[in-house]
C-alpha positions as CSV (number, residue, x, y, z in Angstrom):
1,X,-23.6,92.6,8.3
2,X,-24.2,93.9,4.9
3,X,-25.2,91.2,2.5
4,X,-22.8,92.6,-0.1
5,X,-19.9,92.5,2.3
6,X,-20.6,88.9,3.2
7,X,-20.6,87.9,-0.5
8,X,-17.3,89.7,-1.0
9,X,-15.8,87.9,2.0
10,X,-16.8,84.5,0.6
11,X,-15.2,85.4,-2.7
12,X,-12.0,86.3,-0.9
13,X,-12.0,83.0,1.0
14,X,-12.5,81.1,-2.2
15,X,-9.7,83.0,-3.9
16,X,-7.5,82.4,-0.9
17,X,-8.2,78.6,-1.0
18,X,-7.4,78.6,-4.7
19,X,-4.1,80.4,-4.1
20,X,-3.2,78.1,-1.2
21,X,-4.0,75.0,-3.4
22,X,-1.9,76.5,-6.2
23,X,1.0,77.2,-3.8
24,X,0.7,73.6,-2.5
25,X,0.7,72.2,-6.0
26,X,3.6,74.4,-7.0
27,X,5.5,73.4,-3.8
28,X,4.8,69.7,-4.5
29,X,5.9,70.2,-8.1
30,X,9.1,71.9,-7.0
31,X,9.7,69.1,-4.5
32,X,9.2,66.6,-7.3
33,X,11.5,68.6,-9.7
34,X,14.2,68.7,-6.9
35,X,13.9,65.0,-6.5
36,X,14.1,64.5,-10.2
37,X,17.1,66.7,-10.4
38,X,18.9,64.7,-7.7
39,X,18.2,61.5,-9.6
40,X,19.3,63.2,-12.9
41,X,22.6,64.3,-11.3
42,X,23.4,60.8,-10.0
43,X,22.3,59.2,-13.3
44,X,24.5,61.6,-15.3
45,X,27.5,60.5,-13.3
46,X,27.2,56.9,-14.3
47,X,30.4,55.5,-15.8
48,X,29.9,51.7,-15.3
49,X,26.9,49.5,-15.1
50,X,27.5,49.0,-11.4
51,X,26.7,52.7,-10.9
52,X,23.1,51.8,-11.5
53,X,22.9,50.6,-7.9
54,X,23.5,54.1,-6.7
55,X,20.8,55.3,-9.1
56,X,18.3,52.8,-7.6
57,X,19.3,53.9,-4.1
58,X,18.7,57.5,-5.0
59,X,15.3,56.9,-6.7
60,X,14.2,54.9,-3.6
61,X,15.2,57.7,-1.2
62,X,13.5,60.4,-3.4
63,X,10.3,58.4,-3.8
64,X,10.2,58.0,0.0
65,X,10.7,61.7,0.3
66,X,7.7,62.2,-1.9
67,X,5.5,60.1,0.4
68,X,5.8,56.7,-1.2
69,X,5.7,54.2,1.6
70,X,6.1,50.4,1.8
71,X,8.9,50.5,-0.8
72,X,10.4,47.0,-1.1
73,X,13.1,47.7,-3.7
74,X,14.0,49.7,-6.8
75,X,15.7,47.8,-9.6
76,X,17.0,48.0,-13.2
77,X,16.8,45.0,-15.5
78,X,19.2,44.8,-18.4
79,X,18.3,42.1,-20.9
80,X,20.6,39.7,-22.7
81,X,18.5,38.1,-25.4
82,X,21.2,35.6,-26.5
83,X,21.3,34.1,-23.1
84,X,17.6,34.5,-22.2
85,X,18.5,36.4,-19.0
86,X,18.5,39.8,-17.6
87,X,21.0,41.4,-15.1
88,X,19.1,42.8,-12.2
89,X,20.6,45.7,-10.2
90,X,18.6,46.0,-6.9
91,X,18.5,48.3,-3.9
92,X,16.4,47.1,-1.0
93,X,15.0,50.0,1.0
94,X,13.9,48.0,4.0
95,X,17.4,46.5,4.5
96,X,19.7,49.2,2.9
97,X,21.4,46.5,0.8
98,X,22.2,46.1,-2.9
99,X,22.7,43.1,-5.1
100,X,23.4,42.2,-8.8
101,X,21.8,39.0,-10.0
102,X,21.5,37.3,-13.3
103,X,17.8,36.2,-13.7
104,X,16.8,33.5,-16.1
105,X,13.4,34.6,-17.6
106,X,12.3,31.0,-18.6
107,X,12.1,29.8,-15.0
108,X,8.8,31.5,-14.1
109,X,5.8,32.5,-16.2
110,X,5.6,36.0,-14.7
111,X,9.2,36.6,-15.8
112,X,8.5,35.4,-19.4
113,X,5.4,37.8,-19.5
114,X,7.5,40.6,-18.1
115,X,10.2,40.1,-20.7
116,X,7.8,39.9,-23.6
117,X,5.9,43.0,-22.5
118,X,9.0,45.2,-22.0
119,X,10.9,44.0,-25.1
120,X,7.9,44.4,-27.5
121,X,7.6,48.2,-27.2
122,X,9.9,51.1,-26.8
123,X,7.6,52.9,-24.2
124,X,6.3,49.8,-22.5
125,X,4.7,49.5,-19.0
126,X,4.3,46.2,-17.1
127,X,2.8,45.6,-13.7
128,X,1.9,42.4,-11.8
129,X,1.0,41.5,-8.2
130,X,1.3,38.4,-6.0
131,X,-0.9,37.5,-3.1
132,X,-2.2,34.4,-1.3
133,X,-1.1,31.2,-3.0
134,X,0.6,33.0,-5.9
135,X,2.7,34.9,-3.4
136,X,3.8,31.7,-1.6
137,X,4.8,30.2,-5.0
138,X,6.7,33.3,-5.8
139,X,8.6,33.2,-2.5
140,X,9.5,29.5,-3.2
141,X,10.7,30.4,-6.6
142,X,13.0,33.1,-5.2
143,X,14.4,30.7,-2.6
144,X,15.1,28.0,-5.3
145,X,17.0,30.5,-7.4
146,X,19.1,31.8,-4.5
147,X,17.8,35.3,-4.6
148,X,18.3,37.7,-1.7
149,X,16.4,36.8,1.5
150,X,13.4,39.0,2.2
151,X,11.8,38.2,5.6
152,X,9.3,41.1,5.3
153,X,8.0,39.6,2.1
154,X,7.2,36.3,3.8
155,X,5.0,38.2,6.3
156,X,3.4,40.6,3.8
157,X,-0.1,40.0,2.4
158,X,1.0,41.0,-1.1
159,X,3.8,42.3,-3.3
160,X,3.3,44.6,-6.3
161,X,5.7,45.2,-9.3
162,X,5.8,48.2,-11.6
163,X,8.2,48.4,-14.6
164,X,8.8,51.0,-17.3
165,X,11.1,50.3,-20.3
166,X,14.5,52.0,-20.6
167,X,16.8,51.4,-23.5
168,X,17.7,47.7,-23.5
169,X,15.9,47.0,-20.2
170,X,13.5,48.3,-17.6
171,X,13.3,50.5,-14.4
172,X,11.3,48.7,-11.7
173,X,9.7,49.4,-8.4
174,X,8.2,46.8,-6.0
175,X,6.1,47.6,-2.9
176,X,4.3,45.7,-0.2
177,X,1.1,47.8,-0.9
178,X,-0.3,49.1,-4.2
179,X,0.8,52.5,-5.5
180,X,-1.6,55.4,-5.9
181,X,-2.0,56.9,-9.3
182,X,-0.2,60.0,-8.1
183,X,2.8,58.0,-6.9
184,X,2.8,55.8,-10.0
185,X,2.9,59.0,-12.1
186,X,5.8,60.3,-10.0
187,X,7.7,57.0,-10.6
188,X,7.1,57.3,-14.3
189,X,8.7,60.8,-14.2
190,X,11.7,59.3,-12.5
191,X,11.9,56.7,-15.3
192,X,11.8,59.5,-17.9
193,X,14.7,61.3,-16.3
194,X,16.7,58.1,-15.8
195,X,15.9,56.9,-19.4
196,X,17.6,60.0,-20.9
197,X,20.6,59.7,-18.6
198,X,20.8,56.0,-19.3
199,X,20.8,56.4,-23.0
200,X,23.6,58.9,-22.6
201,X,25.4,56.3,-20.5
202,X,24.9,53.7,-23.2
203,X,26.5,56.1,-25.8
204,X,29.4,56.6,-23.5
205,X,29.7,52.9,-22.8
206,X,29.6,52.2,-26.5
207,X,32.3,54.7,-27.2
208,X,34.4,53.3,-24.4
209,X,33.8,49.8,-25.8
210,X,35.0,50.9,-29.2
211,X,38.0,52.5,-27.6
212,X,38.7,49.4,-25.7
213,X,38.3,47.3,-28.9
214,X,40.8,49.5,-30.7
215,X,43.2,49.2,-27.8
216,X,42.8,45.4,-27.9
217,X,43.3,45.3,-31.6
218,X,46.4,47.4,-31.4
219,X,47.8,45.1,-28.8
220,X,47.0,42.0,-30.9
221,X,48.6,43.6,-33.9
222,X,51.8,44.2,-32.0
223,X,51.8,40.6,-30.9
224,X,51.0,39.5,-34.4
225,X,53.8,41.5,-35.9
226,X,56.3,40.1,-33.4
227,X,55.1,36.5,-33.9
228,X,55.2,36.9,-37.7
229,X,58.9,37.9,-37.4
230,X,59.8,34.6,-35.5
231,X,62.6,32.8,-37.1
232,X,63.7,30.3,-34.4
233,X,61.9,28.7,-31.5
234,X,63.8,30.9,-29.0
235,X,61.9,33.9,-30.4
236,X,58.8,32.5,-28.6
237,X,60.3,33.8,-25.3
238,X,60.3,37.3,-26.7
239,X,56.8,36.8,-28.0
240,X,55.5,35.6,-24.7
241,X,57.1,38.6,-23.0
242,X,55.3,40.9,-25.4
243,X,52.0,39.2,-24.6
244,X,52.7,39.6,-20.9
245,X,53.3,43.3,-21.4
246,X,50.3,43.9,-23.6
247,X,47.9,42.1,-21.3
248,X,49.1,44.1,-18.4
249,X,48.5,47.3,-20.4
250,X,44.9,46.1,-21.0
251,X,44.4,45.6,-17.2
252,X,44.6,41.8,-17.4
253,X,47.3,41.1,-14.8
254,X,49.0,37.7,-14.4
255,X,51.6,36.1,-12.3
256,X,53.1,34.7,-15.5
257,X,52.0,33.8,-19.0
258,X,53.5,31.9,-21.9
259,X,53.2,29.1,-24.4
260,X,53.5,25.4,-23.9
261,X,54.3,23.3,-27.0
262,X,53.0,19.7,-26.9
263,X,53.0,16.6,-29.0
264,X,51.0,13.4,-28.6
265,X,54.2,11.3,-28.9
266,X,55.6,12.4,-25.6
267,X,54.7,14.3,-22.4
268,X,57.8,16.3,-22.7
269,X,56.7,19.9,-23.2
270,X,58.6,23.0,-24.3
271,X,57.8,25.9,-22.1
272,X,58.3,29.6,-23.0
273,X,57.0,32.1,-20.5
274,X,57.4,35.5,-18.9
275,X,56.9,36.5,-15.3
276,X,57.7,39.7,-13.3
277,X,59.7,40.5,-10.3
278,X,58.5,42.5,-7.3
279,X,59.9,45.6,-9.1
280,X,57.7,44.7,-12.1
281,X,60.7,43.8,-14.3
282,X,59.9,41.2,-16.9
283,X,61.8,37.9,-16.5
284,X,61.8,35.5,-19.4
285,X,62.4,31.7,-19.3
286,X,62.5,28.8,-21.7
287,X,62.9,25.2,-20.8
288,X,61.3,21.7,-20.9
289,X,58.9,20.1,-18.5
290,X,57.5,16.6,-18.2
291,X,53.8,16.8,-17.7
292,X,53.5,13.9,-15.3
293,X,54.0,13.2,-11.6
294,X,51.7,16.0,-10.4
295,X,47.9,15.9,-10.6
296,X,47.7,19.4,-12.2
297,X,50.2,18.6,-14.9
298,X,48.5,15.2,-15.6
299,X,45.1,16.9,-16.1
300,X,46.7,19.7,-18.2
301,X,48.1,17.1,-20.6
302,X,44.9,15.1,-20.6
303,X,42.7,18.1,-21.4
304,X,45.1,19.0,-24.3
305,X,44.6,15.5,-25.7
306,X,40.9,16.1,-25.6
307,X,41.3,19.4,-27.5
308,X,39.8,21.3,-24.5
309,X,40.9,24.2,-22.3
310,X,42.1,23.5,-18.8
311,X,41.2,25.7,-15.9
312,X,42.7,25.0,-12.4
313,X,42.6,26.7,-9.0
314,X,45.2,26.0,-6.3
315,X,45.0,27.1,-2.7
316,X,47.5,27.3,0.2
317,X,49.6,24.2,0.4
318,X,48.5,23.2,-3.1
319,X,50.3,26.3,-4.5
320,X,53.5,25.6,-2.5
321,X,53.5,21.9,-3.6
322,X,53.0,22.9,-7.2
323,X,55.9,25.4,-7.2
324,X,58.1,22.9,-5.4
325,X,57.4,20.3,-8.1
326,X,58.2,22.9,-10.9
327,X,61.5,23.8,-9.2
328,X,62.5,20.1,-9.2
329,X,61.7,19.8,-12.9
330,X,62.9,23.1,-14.3
331,X,65.7,25.3,-12.9
332,X,63.6,28.4,-12.7
333,X,65.1,31.1,-10.5
334,X,62.1,33.3,-9.9
335,X,59.3,30.9,-8.8
336,X,58.0,32.0,-5.3
337,X,59.2,29.9,-2.4
338,X,57.2,31.3,0.5
339,X,53.8,29.8,1.3
340,X,50.9,32.0,0.3
341,X,47.3,31.8,1.4
342,X,46.2,33.5,-1.8
343,X,44.5,31.4,-4.5
344,X,46.1,31.1,-7.9
345,X,44.1,30.4,-11.0
346,X,45.6,28.8,-14.1
347,X,44.0,29.2,-17.5
348,X,45.4,26.8,-20.2
349,X,43.8,27.6,-23.6
350,X,44.0,24.9,-26.2
351,X,45.5,25.2,-29.7
352,X,46.6,22.4,-32.0
353,X,50.3,22.7,-31.2
354,X,50.0,23.3,-27.5
355,X,48.5,25.8,-25.0
356,X,48.6,29.5,-24.3
357,X,48.4,29.9,-20.5
358,X,48.3,32.5,-17.7
359,X,48.4,32.2,-13.9
360,X,46.6,34.9,-11.9
361,X,45.7,35.5,-8.3
362,X,42.2,36.8,-9.2
363,X,39.7,35.1,-11.4
364,X,39.2,36.6,-14.9
365,X,35.9,38.0,-16.0
366,X,34.2,36.7,-19.1
367,X,35.4,39.8,-20.9
368,X,39.0,39.2,-19.9
369,X,38.7,35.5,-20.9
370,X,37.4,36.6,-24.3
371,X,40.5,38.8,-24.7
372,X,42.8,36.0,-23.7
373,X,41.2,33.7,-26.3
374,X,41.8,36.4,-28.9
375,X,45.4,36.5,-28.0
376,X,45.5,32.7,-28.1
377,X,43.9,32.7,-31.6
378,X,46.5,35.3,-32.8
379,X,49.4,33.2,-31.4
380,X,47.9,30.0,-32.9
381,X,47.7,31.4,-36.4
382,X,51.2,33.1,-36.3
383,X,52.8,30.0,-34.6
384,X,51.2,27.8,-37.3
385,X,52.8,30.0,-39.9
386,X,56.1,29.8,-38.0
387,X,56.0,26.0,-38.0
388,X,55.2,26.0,-41.7
389,X,58.1,28.3,-42.2
390,X,60.4,26.0,-40.2
391,X,59.3,23.0,-42.3
392,X,59.8,25.0,-45.5
393,X,63.2,26.1,-44.3
394,X,64.1,22.5,-43.4
395,X,62.9,21.4,-46.8
396,X,64.8,24.2,-48.5
397,X,68.0,23.3,-46.5
398,X,67.7,19.7,-47.5
399,X,67.0,20.7,-51.1
400,X,70.0,23.0,-51.0
401,X,72.2,20.1,-49.7
402,X,70.8,17.8,-52.4
403,X,71.5,20.5,-54.9
404,X,75.0,20.9,-53.7
405,X,75.6,17.2,-53.9
406,X,74.1,17.2,-57.4
407,X,76.2,20.1,-58.4
408,X,79.3,18.4,-57.0
409,X,78.5,15.3,-59.0
410,X,77.6,17.4,-62.0
411,X,80.9,19.3,-61.7
412,X,82.8,16.1,-61.6
413,X,81.1,14.8,-64.6
414,X,81.5,18.2,-66.4
415,X,85.2,18.3,-65.5
416,X,85.6,14.8,-66.9
417,X,83.6,15.7,-69.9
418,X,85.5,18.9,-70.3
419,X,88.8,17.1,-70.2
420,X,87.5,14.6,-72.7
421,X,86.2,17.3,-75.0
422,X,89.3,19.4,-74.6
423,X,91.4,16.4,-75.6
424,X,89.1,15.7,-78.5
425,X,89.1,19.3,-79.6
426,X,92.8,19.5,-79.4
427,X,93.1,16.4,-81.6
428,X,90.6,17.7,-84.0
429,X,92.1,21.1,-84.0
430,X,95.6,19.8,-84.6
431,X,94.2,17.6,-87.4
432,X,92.4,20.6,-88.9
433,X,95.4,22.8,-88.5
434,X,97.5,20.2,-90.3
435,X,95.0,20.1,-93.2
436,X,94.5,23.8,-93.1
437,X,98.2,24.4,-92.9
438,X,98.7,22.3,-96.1
439,X,95.8,24.1,-97.7
440,X,97.0,27.6,-96.8
441,X,100.6,26.7,-97.8
442,X,99.3,25.8,-101.2
443,X,97.2,29.0,-101.3
444,X,100.2,31.0,-100.2
445,X,102.4,29.3,-102.9
446,X,99.8,29.6,-105.7
447,X,98.2,33.0,-104.8
448,X,101.0,34.8,-103.0
449,X,103.5,34.7,-105.8
450,X,101.0,35.9,-108.5
451,X,99.8,38.6,-106.1
452,X,103.4,39.7,-105.6
453,X,103.9,39.9,-109.4
454,X,100.7,41.8,-109.8
455,X,101.5,44.2,-107.0
456,X,105.1,44.7,-108.0
457,X,104.5,45.1,-111.7
458,X,101.6,47.4,-111.1
459,X,103.8,49.6,-108.9
460,X,106.6,49.5,-111.5
461,X,104.2,50.3,-114.3
462,X,102.7,53.1,-112.3
463,X,106.1,54.6,-111.8
464,X,107.1,54.2,-115.5
465,X,103.8,55.8,-116.5
466,X,104.4,58.8,-114.3
467,X,107.9,59.1,-115.8
468,X,106.6,58.8,-119.3
469,X,103.9,61.4,-118.7
470,X,106.6,63.8,-117.3
471,X,108.9,63.2,-120.4
472,X,106.0,63.7,-122.8
473,X,104.9,66.8,-121.0
474,X,108.4,68.2,-121.3
475,X,109.4,67.0,-124.8
476,X,106.0,67.3,-126.6
477,X,103.6,69.4,-124.7
478,X,101.1,69.3,-127.5
479,X,100.9,65.5,-127.4
480,X,99.7,65.6,-123.8
481,X,96.6,67.5,-124.6
482,X,93.2,66.1,-125.4
483,X,92.5,62.4,-125.5
484,X,96.1,61.2,-124.9
485,X,96.3,62.8,-121.5
486,X,92.8,61.4,-120.6
487,X,93.8,57.9,-121.7
488,X,97.0,58.0,-119.7
489,X,95.1,59.2,-116.7
490,X,92.6,56.3,-117.0
491,X,95.5,53.9,-117.3
492,X,97.1,55.4,-114.1
493,X,93.7,55.1,-112.2
494,X,93.4,51.4,-113.3
495,X,96.9,50.7,-112.0
496,X,96.1,52.3,-108.7
497,X,92.9,50.2,-108.3
498,X,94.9,47.1,-109.2
499,X,97.4,47.9,-106.4
500,X,94.6,48.6,-103.9
501,X,92.8,45.3,-104.6
502,X,96.0,43.3,-104.8
503,X,97.0,44.7,-101.4
504,X,93.6,43.8,-99.9
505,X,93.9,40.2,-101.4
506,X,97.3,39.9,-99.8
507,X,95.9,41.0,-96.4
508,X,93.1,38.4,-96.7
509,X,95.6,35.7,-97.3
510,X,97.7,36.8,-94.3
511,X,94.6,37.0,-92.0
512,X,93.5,33.5,-93.0
513,X,97.0,32.2,-92.2
514,X,96.9,34.0,-88.9
515,X,93.4,32.7,-88.1
516,X,94.3,29.1,-88.7
517,X,97.8,29.1,-87.2
518,X,98.3,26.8,-84.2
519,X,100.9,27.1,-81.5
520,X,102.0,25.5,-78.3
521,X,98.8,26.8,-76.7
522,X,100.2,26.4,-73.2
523,X,99.2,29.0,-70.7
524,X,102.0,30.3,-68.5
525,X,101.8,32.7,-65.5
526,X,102.4,36.1,-67.1
527,X,102.8,39.7,-65.9
528,X,99.6,40.9,-67.5
529,X,100.4,44.6,-66.9
530,X,103.7,44.3,-68.7
531,X,102.1,42.5,-71.6
532,X,99.3,45.0,-71.9
533,X,101.7,48.0,-71.6
534,X,104.1,46.6,-74.2
535,X,101.5,45.7,-76.9
536,X,99.3,48.8,-76.4
537,X,102.3,51.0,-77.0
538,X,103.3,48.8,-80.0
539,X,99.8,49.3,-81.5
540,X,100.0,53.1,-80.8
541,X,103.5,53.4,-82.5
542,X,102.3,51.2,-85.4
543,X,99.3,53.6,-85.9
544,X,101.6,56.6,-85.8
545,X,104.0,55.0,-88.3
546,X,101.2,54.0,-90.7
547,X,99.2,56.1,-93.2
548,X,96.9,58.7,-91.8
549,X,98.3,58.9,-88.2
550,X,96.3,60.9,-85.6
551,X,97.1,62.3,-82.2
552,X,95.7,60.2,-79.4
553,X,95.8,60.8,-75.7
554,X,96.6,57.2,-74.4
555,X,96.1,56.5,-70.7
556,X,97.3,53.3,-69.1
557,X,95.4,52.7,-65.8
558,X,96.9,49.4,-64.7
559,X,96.1,47.9,-61.2
560,X,99.3,47.5,-59.1
561,X,100.0,45.0,-57.8
562,X,98.5,42.5,-60.2
563,X,98.9,38.8,-59.7
564,X,100.4,36.6,-62.4
565,X,97.7,35.5,-64.9
566,X,97.9,32.2,-66.9
567,X,97.7,33.2,-70.6
568,X,99.2,32.2,-73.9
569,X,101.3,35.4,-74.3
570,X,101.8,35.2,-78.1
571,X,98.0,34.9,-78.5
572,X,96.8,37.4,-75.9
573,X,99.1,40.0,-77.3
574,X,97.1,39.9,-80.6
575,X,94.0,40.6,-78.5
576,X,95.5,43.9,-77.2
577,X,96.8,44.9,-80.6
578,X,93.6,44.2,-82.5
579,X,91.4,46.0,-79.9
580,X,93.7,49.0,-79.8
581,X,93.9,49.2,-83.6
582,X,90.1,49.0,-83.9
583,X,89.8,51.9,-81.4
584,X,92.4,54.0,-83.4
585,X,90.5,53.4,-86.6
586,X,87.1,54.4,-85.0
587,X,88.5,57.6,-83.5
588,X,90.2,58.4,-86.9
589,X,86.9,58.1,-88.6
590,X,85.2,60.4,-86.1
591,X,88.0,62.9,-86.3
592,X,88.0,63.0,-90.2
593,X,84.2,63.2,-90.2
594,X,84.4,66.5,-88.3
595,X,83.4,65.5,-84.8
596,X,81.5,68.3,-83.0
597,X,83.3,70.0,-80.2
598,X,82.1,69.8,-76.6
599,X,81.6,73.2,-75.3
600,X,84.6,75.3,-76.3
601,X,86.9,72.2,-76.5
602,X,87.7,70.5,-79.9
603,X,87.5,66.8,-80.2
604,X,90.6,65.0,-78.9
605,X,90.8,61.2,-79.4
606,X,91.5,59.4,-76.2
607,X,92.2,55.7,-75.5
608,X,92.1,54.3,-71.9
609,X,93.5,50.9,-71.2
610,X,92.6,49.5,-67.7
611,X,93.4,46.3,-65.8
612,X,91.9,45.2,-62.5
613,X,91.5,42.1,-60.4
614,X,88.3,41.3,-58.4
615,X,87.1,38.1,-56.8
616,X,89.0,35.7,-58.9
617,X,88.3,37.5,-62.2
618,X,90.8,39.6,-64.3
619,X,89.2,42.5,-66.2
620,X,90.9,44.3,-69.1
621,X,89.1,47.4,-70.5
622,X,90.0,49.2,-73.8
623,X,87.9,52.3,-73.9
624,X,87.8,54.9,-76.7
625,X,85.8,58.1,-77.2
626,X,85.1,57.4,-80.9
627,X,81.6,57.2,-82.6
628,X,80.6,54.1,-80.6
629,X,79.0,50.9,-81.9
630,X,75.2,51.0,-82.8
631,X,73.2,48.4,-80.8
632,X,71.9,46.9,-84.1
633,X,75.3,45.5,-85.1
634,X,76.7,44.5,-81.7
635,X,75.5,40.9,-82.2
636,X,77.2,40.6,-85.5
637,X,80.5,42.5,-84.9
638,X,82.3,39.4,-83.5
639,X,81.3,37.2,-86.4
640,X,84.0,36.3,-89.0
641,X,84.2,38.5,-92.1
642,X,81.8,41.1,-90.7
643,X,83.3,44.6,-91.0
644,X,82.0,48.2,-90.8
645,X,85.0,49.5,-92.7
646,X,84.5,50.8,-96.3
647,X,85.9,49.3,-99.4
648,X,89.1,47.5,-99.1
649,X,90.1,48.7,-95.6
650,X,89.1,45.6,-93.6
651,X,88.8,41.8,-93.8
652,X,86.3,41.3,-90.9
653,X,88.6,38.8,-89.2
654,X,90.3,40.9,-86.5
655,X,87.6,40.9,-83.9
656,X,86.6,37.3,-84.7
657,X,90.2,36.2,-84.1
658,X,90.3,38.3,-80.9
659,X,87.0,36.7,-79.6
660,X,88.3,33.2,-80.3
661,X,91.5,33.8,-78.4
662,X,89.6,35.1,-75.4
663,X,87.2,32.1,-75.4
664,X,90.2,29.8,-75.7
665,X,91.4,31.3,-72.4
666,X,88.1,30.6,-70.7
667,X,87.1,34.3,-70.8
668,X,84.5,36.6,-72.3
669,X,84.6,39.5,-74.6
670,X,81.8,42.0,-74.2
671,X,81.0,45.5,-75.5
672,X,79.7,48.3,-73.3
673,X,78.9,52.0,-73.9
674,X,81.4,54.6,-72.7
675,X,79.7,57.3,-70.6
676,X,81.9,59.9,-72.4
677,X,80.9,58.5,-75.9
678,X,82.5,55.8,-77.8
679,X,82.8,52.1,-77.0
680,X,84.4,49.9,-74.3
681,X,85.6,46.4,-75.1
682,X,85.8,44.4,-71.9
683,X,87.9,41.2,-71.6
684,X,87.3,39.1,-68.5
685,X,89.5,36.1,-67.7
686,X,89.6,33.7,-64.7
687,X,92.7,34.4,-62.6
688,X,93.0,30.8,-61.5
689,X,92.5,29.0,-64.8
690,X,94.4,25.7,-65.2
691,X,97.6,25.8,-67.1
692,X,97.3,23.6,-70.0
693,X,96.7,23.3,-73.7
694,X,94.4,25.9,-75.2
695,X,94.2,26.1,-78.9
696,X,94.5,29.6,-80.3
697,X,91.8,31.0,-82.5
């Protein structure tokens, strides 16, 4: 053979070997990638921590497919630093079994070293092996801590552990023979795939935990709102019903749940609970139960006295006996009667006023118990507020009763004092009236007559002066020019002023006599509508007959029917006349001042007189559309001698007299604004006032 050909053939063989090796490596890589993808697929499907068992099973199968032999188990360890433990999810390849165990790290030095190594670094690796005496000690430790039996391990010369950190824990592999570097690298790649999927699972788990927390908080808020609305102890049944419903929505099922109220003074407990029928209808019950005579009830009360929770489990005949005892003590129609082999678990959670409890046929998890305690805490706070509210209401009720009694006694004293004062006031008033009557009689005698002379002679002199001026103007026109005419005009003006002021002085004397005048003062049942109608019309016709009359639209809006009202008719008639006259005067001033028109309508004076009866009070309104009363003078307008009229037009006693008459009738006189402009005088009287003496103002 040609040497060159032989050399080329060797080169071809070498290239062929390289290609075969490359194909083999590529095939192995594809096999590894396929195994990794299967693990990734399973890991990405995780929804609960328990799904890690399936991941461990898959990793074990895929490692075996890659040629890893002597696999003992694949496990994931999730650490709980607060408890000093880790939760171990294991798949045992030799037996095809799984287990979930809580391992205490402080019970063996190797576990403590394992925990420190994994927790100290994000990308940690830990390995350890046991053989000989160490293996025997390890096997004994596993037996003492009730871990899964492993007969193969007892015959094996050694066991080897390999762990890589993942999130809050580690992914581990144990074998009966050491791993090669190639297989260890493959296991590390499985860890990398699982780590990414597990971190995603943790994110999902955290989101689900947050959603769960929001769901729990919403349920607690609904219970809190219902409990805060409690007003009576019977509302506890509705509250326990809501708790029953909300727990069921959260997946925490129970046979029944409720509240037991207890005191140290007696074993008699108040029970409020809710159960459900076979159709899942809620059935509420409230009653009393003596916590004695049955071991479970005795222990329930004893644990409450110790301020501790009480957990009890009943089985078979114990359940039937317990329900039979309850039926004898409480007439509950929906307790089960048939015997059941199922266990029932009672959870009585302590609070200062009693216990929040549930009965269930399946034990609650720690997470479910934590939720129950949160419901208990919510009920405890709101129930404590309810008790404080009850105590406050009781104290308020007692205070109200005491206040009523005090008010009754005060009313009696005030009535007696009122009678005494009224009698005293009448005596004083009569005495004052007698003195004032004598005084005013003297004033009338001493002032009235001179005033009459002044007024009469002034009027006569004015008439004579007018006649003299007319005669002189006719007989001697020249004499009426110049200073003579001016002097006579001044004399006429002076006489006019004398008449005006004399008339005002006469009015003041008459008002003083009217203000001090006494009468029988006895209130008699009176047809108020007839009185108001008569004297309002009288005031109107008096205004029309006097100087400067105006046109007024007068409206009488009198409630019909109107009961008889006890008043002093001769006094109350002056109230109506005075108020109507004041209204006419105000509207006259506005009209003469040139009141602006509203829209296209000219100003038209209007007086409305209303009567109405409401809840034992009689209301009389006299409403005008005049200029109104400025707020600055409202406080003064009812005072004696205060007047807004100019010059000699008013004495300032009219409204004062009116106010005194209303007060003497036990009523009030107030001033309000009229929405259409003007003022409204409101007289309010009691409709059931005592008939008796009431001095007029």
